[in-house]
ROKERO-643234 format. One record per residue (C-alpha): residue in one letter; z, y, x; residue number from 1. Coordinates in steps of 0.001 Angstrom, whole numbers. Last residue first. Layout:
REM ROKERO-643234
 rest      up   north    east  nr
    a       Z       Y       X NUM
...
//
This chain:
REM ROKERO-643234
 rest      up   north    east  nr
    f  -16449   60875   38966 397
    v  -13476   60631   41363 396
    t  -11295   59211   38601 395
    e  -13923   56603   37768 394
    v  -14129   55582   41426 393
    l  -10361   55110   41535 392
    g  -10334   53181   38265 391
    v  -13117   50894   39508 390
    a  -11076   50015   42594 389
    e   -7983   49333   40524 388
    a   -9956   47293   37984 387
    r  -11356   45060   40718 386
    m   -7860   44402   42063 385
    d   -6557   43750   38543 384
    a   -9349   41247   37887 383
    a   -8563   39440   41148 382
    l   -4871   39393   40226 381
    q   -5723   37890   36839 380
    a   -7960   35237   38382 379
    d   -5240   34025   40743 378
    f   -3670   34846   44104 377
    r     -82   33577   44167 376
    p    -819   30888   46776 375
    f   -2016   33402   49377 374
    r   -1758   31621   52727 373
    e   -2413   28164   51311 372
    p   -4951   29490   48776 371
    d   -7074   31021   51548 370
    p   -8594   34144   49999 369
    m  -11236   34074   47275 368
    v  -14931   35013   46988 367
    t  -16956   32808   44643 366
    e  -14976   33760   41541 365
    g  -11876   35801   42344 364
    l  -13898   38598   43879 363
    t  -17526   38073   42844 362
    g  -18104   41642   41623 361
    i  -16301   43120   44600 360
    g  -19348   44153   46626 359
    l  -18095   47688   47189 358
    w  -21277   49369   45966 357
    q  -21986   46712   43336 356
    t  -18477   46629   41839 355
    a  -18078   50398   42124 354
    f  -21416   51359   40571 353
    s  -21257   49010   37596 352
    e  -17606   49784   36859 351
    a  -18040   53537   37227 350
    f  -21077   53570   34946 349
    g  -19421   51212   32460 348
    h  -16470   53558   32276 347
    s  -18936   56267   31205 346
    k  -19082   54573   27796 345
    a  -15528   55781   27081 344
    d  -16858   59316   26719 343
    a  -15378   62012   28973 342
    l  -18270   61558   31425 341
    m  -20712   62099   28560 340
    r  -19054   65296   27371 339
    r  -18901   66727   30884 338
    v  -22566   65851   31473 337
    q  -23494   67374   28111 336
    s  -21644   70623   28848 335
    r  -23376   70927   32211 334
    i  -26818   70279   30745 333
    v  -26298   72792   27951 332
    g  -25190   75458   30416 331
    e  -28172   74735   32635 330
    d  -30665   75183   29781 329
    y  -33633   72839   30276 328
    l  -32089   70438   27763 327
    r  -32631   72739   24786 326
    e  -35980   71434   23605 325
    e  -34757   71046   19980 324
    s  -35909   67417   20065 323
    a  -34055   66947   23348 322
    l  -30910   68532   21912 321
    t  -31146   66159   18945 320
    l  -31636   63165   21245 319
    l  -28511   64103   23203 318
    e  -26450   64491   20045 317
    e  -27739   61228   18539 316
    d  -26893   59136   21593 315
    p  -29166   58587   24560 314
    m  -29704   54910   25453 313
    s  -27505   53002   27881 312
    a  -26372   52774   31478 311
    w  -23844   55444   30446 310
    l  -24012   58112   33168 309
    f  -27393   57328   34744 308
    y  -29020   55685   31721 307
    s  -27912   58595   29548 306
    l  -28973   61385   31871 305
    r  -32392   59946   32734 304
    a  -32977   59165   29043 303
    a  -32234   62778   28086 302
    f  -34586   63926   30849 301
    e  -37383   61784   29458 300
    h  -36663   63218   26003 299
    h  -36778   66802   27270 298
    d  -39998   66471   29228 297
    l  -39594   65901   32927 296
    r  -40325   69003   34916 295
    y  -42959   69226   37595 294
    v  -43153   69447   41370 293
    g  -46640   68777   42629 292
    e  -49566   66651   41563 291
    e  -51472   67128   38332 290
    a  -51462   65932   34725 289
    p  -48137   64197   35175 288
    v  -47856   60445   34424 287
    n  -45484   59990   31495 286
    e  -42091   58437   32101 285
    v  -41218   54917   30954 284
    l  -37842   53220   31110 283
    f  -38909   49750   30055 282
    l  -37748   47272   27398 281
    f  -38010   49676   24481 280
    h  -41387   51293   25152 279
    p  -42520   47965   26633 278
    s  -42225   46574   23085 277
    i  -40157   43430   22564 276
    l  -37484   45166   20487 275
    v  -40024   47136   18442 274
    a  -41961   43971   17551 273
    q  -38698   42466   16293 272
    l  -38357   45522   14088 271
    a  -41704   44728   12455 270
    l  -40844   41067   11805 269
    k  -37364   42008   10592 268
    i  -38863   44343    8024 267
    s  -40942   41431    6703 266
    a  -37857   39233    6424 265
    e  -36034   42084    4701 264
    f  -38765   42721    2113 263
    g  -39756   39181    1190 262
    d  -41786   36629    3117 261
    g  -44484   36433     422 260
    r  -47668   36301    2490 259
    q  -48324   39969    1762 258
    f  -44842   40974    2863 257
    g  -45113   39271    6239 256
    r  -48454   40747    7234 255
    d  -47633   44135    5752 254
    f  -44445   44349    7835 253
    m  -46426   43630   10985 252
    a  -48976   46265    9951 251
    l  -46064   48704    9695 250
    l  -45581   48342   13439 249
    r  -49170   49429   14068 248
    q  -48803   52283   11574 247
    v  -45586   53489   13213 246
    e  -47372   53734   16541 245
    d  -50289   55523   14863 244
    s  -47875   58065   13378 243
    e  -46469   58932   16796 242
    v  -42874   58168   17691 241
    p  -40351   60768   18824 240
    r  -38333   59650   21869 239
    r  -35683   57162   22974 238
    y  -38001   54212   22210 237
    a  -35250   52368   20307 236
    r  -34073   55492   18473 235
    e  -37561   56504   17428 234
    a  -38465   52895   16640 233
    f  -35525   52480   14251 232
    a  -36247   55700   12334 231
    a  -39987   54973   12087 230
    i  -39427   51350   11001 229
    i  -36940   52258    8284 228
    q  -39055   55105    6906 227
    r  -42234   53007    6881 226
    a  -40445   50084    5256 225
    a  -39250   52315    2429 224
    a  -42820   53462    1835 223
    r  -44007   49834    1889 222
    p  -41297   48731    -555 221
    a  -42062   51545   -3059 220
    l  -39453   54267   -3494 219
    q  -38663   55744   -6933 218
    d  -38087   52419   -8685 217
    s  -36227   51309   -5605 216
    p  -36766   49997   -2082 215
    e  -33746   50597     179 214
    v  -33241   53320    2783 213
    v  -31577   53589    6211 212
    l  -31776   49820    6660 211
    i  -30878   49846   10358 210
    r  -27477   51572   10437 209
    s  -26718   50177    6990 208
    r  -27044   46656    8395 207
    a  -25024   47425   11482 206
    k  -22202   48767    9331 205
    p  -22380   45887    6824 204
    s  -22240   43077    9454 203
    k  -20973   40168    7833 202
    r  -24204   40482    5025 201
    s  -26560   39731    7960 200
    l  -29056   42367    9127 199
    a  -27405   42928   12521 198
    e  -26870   39222   13178 197
    d  -30413   38135   12368 196
    l  -31722   41255   14122 195
    v  -29964   40405   17374 194
    e  -31022   36746   17202 193
    g  -34682   37618   16644 192
    a  -34788   40155   19463 191
    a  -32946   37743   21774 190
    a  -35540   35027   21221 189
    l  -38421   37367   22035 188
    y  -36679   38789   25088 187
    q  -35838   35243   26183 186
    e  -39473   34212   26050 185
    l  -40441   37253   28101 184
    l  -37705   36429   30609 183
    v  -39139   32955   31141 182
    a  -42617   34390   31706 181
    s  -41185   36678   34361 180
    v  -40651   40428   34236 179
    f  -39944   42302   37473 178
    l  -36843   44361   38131 177
    t  -36912   44132   41928 176
    d  -39062   47152   42743 175
    g  -37377   49199   40024 174
    v  -33926   49114   41630 173
    n  -31372   49011   38809 172
    d  -29332   46028   40060 171
    f  -27923   47668   43177 170
    g  -27658   46237   46706 169
    e  -30108   48630   48329 168
    g  -32247   45911   49904 167
    g  -33237   44521   46532 166
    s  -30625   43842   43845 165
    g  -32397   41239   41754 164
    d  -31287   40873   38167 163
    s  -29868   37533   37022 162
    p  -31930   35458   34603 161
    f  -31069   36259   30965 160
    d  -28136   34557   29209 159
    d  -25827   37560   29563 158
    a  -28729   39585   28178 157
    p  -27686   38795   24583 156
    r  -24490   40891   24901 155
    l  -23701   41074   21136 154
    d  -21656   44288   21052 153
    l  -22823   45399   17586 152
    g  -23805   48931   16550 151
    v  -27546   48298   16250 150
    l  -28903   50714   18854 149
    d  -25708   51374   20781 148
    r  -24958   47699   21365 147
    i  -28617   46849   22022 146
    t  -28719   49615   24632 145
    n  -25527   48392   26278 144
    n  -26784   44825   26538 143
    y  -30173   45924   27884 142
    e  -28571   48292   30389 141
    a  -26287   45535   31692 140
    r  -29204   43122   32009 139
    s  -31342   45731   33761 138
    l  -33851   47661   31694 137
    r  -37424   47379   32869 136
    r  -38896   49724   35395 135
    s  -41565   52378   35037 134
    m  -41632   53311   38711 133
    v  -40863   56911   39535 132
    h  -43234   58184   42192 131
    g  -41914   60982   44349 130
    p  -44067   63066   46640 129
    y  -42051   62834   49864 128
    y  -42932   65746   52094 127
    s  -42207   68150   49233 126
    t  -38677   66780   49148 125
    s  -37795   68218   52545 124
    g  -34917   70486   51623 123
    d  -33030   67928   49556 122
    t  -33172   65678   52590 121
    a  -35356   62861   53905 120
    l  -35252   62781   57691 119
    r  -38753   62991   59137 118
    t  -39770   60071   61341 117
    c  -42363   58475   59064 116
    d  -43684   61822   57809 115
    e  -44376   63257   61253 114
    d  -47982   62245   61850 113
    p  -49441   64024   58845 112
    p  -48322   67534   59867 111
    r  -48183   69434   56545 110
    n  -51289   71108   55185 109
    a  -51769   69477   51788 108
    r  -48014   69444   51145 107
    l  -47572   73117   51915 106
    w  -50565   74041   49771 105
    r  -49365   71897   46871 104
    v  -45831   73264   47115 103
    l  -47025   76870   47204 102
    i  -49306   76492   44183 101
    g  -46646   74608   42207 100
    r  -44024   77253   42944  99
    e  -46383   79939   41709  98
    q  -47117   78026   38490  97
    d  -43425   77297   37869  96
    t  -42690   80994   38332  95
    l  -41022   82064   41538  94
    a  -37943   84203   41057  93
    p  -37824   87983   41413  92
    s  -34895   88712   43759  91
    g  -31235   88624   42711  90
    e  -30654   85143   44085  89
    p  -32815   84518   47114  88
    p  -36595   83905   46970  87
    m  -36267   81392   48498  86
    e  -33015   79455   48247  85
    r  -34466   77064   45672  84
    l  -33625   74123   47961  83
    n  -37262   73060   47733  82
    i  -38400   76602   48462  81
    r  -36109   76929   51493  80
    e  -37277   73585   52871  79
    s  -40942   74457   52387  78
    v  -40548   77811   54128  77
    r  -38917   76158   57116  76
    e  -41733   73593   57293  75
    w  -44189   76439   56892  74
    v  -42861   78122   60021  73
    k  -42814   74854   61943  72
    p  -46500   74303   61191  71
    a  -47574   77632   62766  70
    q  -51239   77203   63769  69
    l  -52149   76487   60169  68
    a  -51375   80069   59186  67
    v  -53965   81444   61596  66
    p  -56738   79195   60276  65
    q  -55636   79907   56660  64
    e  -55831   83683   56711  63
    r  -53376   86573   56733  62
    y  -50350   85180   58517  61
    t  -48553   88061   60217  60
    a  -46889   89044   56944  59
    l  -44720   85950   57032  58
    d  -42290   87380   59568  57
    l  -39370   84947   59787  56
    g  -36911   86305   62342  55
    a  -34051   85232   60082  54
    q  -34750   88355   58009  53
    a  -37790   90382   58993  52
    e  -36820   93520   60907  51
    e  -40035   93712   62950  50
    g  -42269   93380   59907  49
    a  -42223   91114   56895  48
    h  -39780   88560   55544  47
    c  -37341   90324   53232  46
    s  -39577   92422   50930  45
    f  -42474   90223   52022  44
    c  -41252   87209   50046  43
    k  -41998   87466   46304  42
    a  -45084   89625   45787  41
    e  -46600   89360   49249  40
    l  -45797   85662   49494  39
    i  -47466   85050   46136  38
    p  -50567   87002   47214  37
    r  -50559   85004   50512  36
    v  -50765   81613   48808  35
    q  -53748   81947   46486  34
    d  -56756   83700   48032  33
    k  -55664   84026   51657  32
    f  -54147   80547   51876  31
    p  -56899   78942   49820  30
    d  -59637   80415   52034  29
    g  -62931   79508   50401  28
    a  -64887   76470   49273  27
    e  -64912   76112   45470  26
    q  -61677   75481   43627  25
    g  -60415   71991   42770  24
    h  -56976   73230   41758  23
    l  -55982   73959   45365  22
    a  -57440   72739   48629  21
    a  -61010   72687   47431  20
    g  -63583   71914   50059  19
    q  -64041   72914   53649  18
    a  -61477   73370   56373  17
    v  -59097   70571   55482  16
    v  -56885   70658   58489  15
    l  -55107   67624   59946  14
    l  -52447   69020   62182  13
    g  -50910   67895   65477  12
    a  -50349   71516   66429  11
    s  -51979   71418   69842  10
    a  -54345   68629   68844   9
    l  -55966   70536   66023   8
    t  -57938   67822   64243   7
    y  -60810   69074   62116   6
    r  -61767   67585   58789   5
    i  -64837   68423   56740   4
    r  -64366   67690   53036   3
    s  -67289   66946   50763   2
    m  -67075   67540   47040   1
//
């Protein structure tokens, strides 16, 4: 559909005067047809007429050409909507659909020449449509996730190439977490080593954690394999797995079992495929169906929480709440954050943040004071200094 653009020099606006501005509708007045009815229902009680609060009279804008001549007004409206201060508490709230309509209209008709100089704040998020890169796990996140997945603190990622830190100085920046050919080889090797250790007879807890069932007279090997693979993949992928995903993994088991590898060796082949899957190695969020503000699904949100506070996978309680679709409830979220911060795993969050933020990770290694002036400085003192800083940050959190 064609779009005719007019530049209004006085307002510095790029106006789409013909074509669909919202939801691909036919040519019309999107402000009059879609935006104003929402304003009438949710905003005019406070922002209309001579006594409009904050001097913001929205009732004067009846059609799109008039509305577009007041960019500063809509900038104020956008900030209040993004901060969820409009409508105010006690007034009828915007539905997700209404909020989406307003955000899309505000974004489509914002001044295009101001984005580069606009300060990014919580109130101006609609000017910065976010794109979350599907990034790989950092070395610390990989180690922690393996630990919580199989129940053994094996730290295979210690041998991986170091993570980049980008311009921000942190190791979880998606732009710098690329995957090299060398890293791919190490992922494959690490998957085999982890499973060898976890399925060995010195590791009974890890073994029972993975082999949730055993073949028997009542349970055929392939049926047992399906249950084991599905349970392991669901935890590794941090979300429910589809039947076709399980079927593809089960094909790996079939390949080994049919050539005589034995049950456990064939299971290992399928589980190794799980550990080198992008669904395990990357933090992936689905692409939304349309632009605008949208909610993460419950499992994506659970992963956001766990990798933020623990730098690791969601635990069973968090995954259960996600499956029950209870993570949109503010009370549930608050109780989970408190629970997670009280868990010993949150120490890793404070340690990772503090050492990278303060740049003290190399203290006592490549960064040391003059030994002649400070002869008593040693590795233990350096470790204690790092621990003191981390302890302070942990207390603040």
